[in-house]
C-alpha positions as CSV (number, residue, x, y, z in Angstrom):
1,M,109.6,53.1,-89.5
2,A,109.8,52.1,-93.1
3,A,113.1,52.3,-95.0
4,M,113.4,55.2,-97.4
5,Q,115.6,56.0,-100.4
6,E,116.3,59.7,-101.1
7,L,115.3,60.6,-104.7
8,S,115.6,64.4,-105.0
9,K,116.1,67.6,-103.0
10,F,114.7,71.1,-103.5
11,Y,115.9,74.4,-102.0
12,S,114.4,77.9,-101.9
13,D,116.4,80.7,-103.5
14,D,117.6,81.7,-100.0
15,E,118.0,78.1,-98.9
16,K,115.8,78.6,-95.8
17,R,113.1,76.3,-97.0
18,T,114.0,72.7,-98.1
19,A,112.1,69.7,-99.4
20,T,113.4,66.1,-99.9
21,V,111.5,63.5,-101.8
22,Y,111.9,59.8,-100.7
23,K,110.8,56.5,-102.1
24,V,109.2,54.6,-99.2
25,L,110.5,51.0,-99.6
26,G,108.2,48.0,-99.0
27,E,104.9,50.0,-99.1
28,S,102.1,49.2,-101.6
29,E,100.3,52.6,-101.3
30,L,101.6,56.1,-100.6
31,T,105.0,55.0,-101.7
32,F,106.6,58.5,-101.9
33,A,107.2,61.0,-99.2
34,S,108.1,64.7,-99.1
35,S,109.9,65.9,-96.0
36,V,109.8,69.7,-95.9
37,K,111.4,72.3,-93.6
38,N,110.3,75.9,-93.3
39,S,112.6,78.9,-92.4
40,S,111.9,78.6,-88.7
41,G,113.1,74.9,-88.7
42,S,109.7,73.2,-88.4
43,T,109.4,70.0,-90.4
44,F,106.6,67.7,-91.6
45,V,106.2,64.8,-94.0
46,A,103.5,64.4,-96.6
47,Y,102.9,61.0,-98.4
48,F,101.9,60.5,-102.0
49,S,101.1,57.7,-104.4
50,S,103.1,59.1,-107.3
51,L,106.6,60.5,-107.7
52,T,105.2,63.4,-109.8
53,D,102.8,64.5,-107.1
54,A,105.6,64.3,-104.4
55,E,108.0,66.4,-106.5
56,D,105.4,68.9,-107.6
57,F,104.4,69.4,-103.9
58,S,108.1,69.8,-102.9
59,E,108.9,72.3,-105.6
60,D,105.8,74.3,-104.8
61,W,106.8,74.2,-101.1
62,V,110.2,75.8,-101.5
63,M,109.0,78.4,-104.0
64,T,106.1,79.7,-101.8
65,N,106.9,82.8,-99.8
66,E,106.2,82.6,-96.0
């Protein structure tokens, strides 16, 4: 598993949905990751080539109603 550095964190208003943006160290492509968790506790990771895309996805994730 690649080393990661946490860059930012997002929370929904009720704090049940979270998203954390990481810089994936030592990678040449898809160098940013967004780890998201929904209100039931399920998590997944999406990879991006730009910080802006990762943060936009993360912010949208926590603001979307389930």
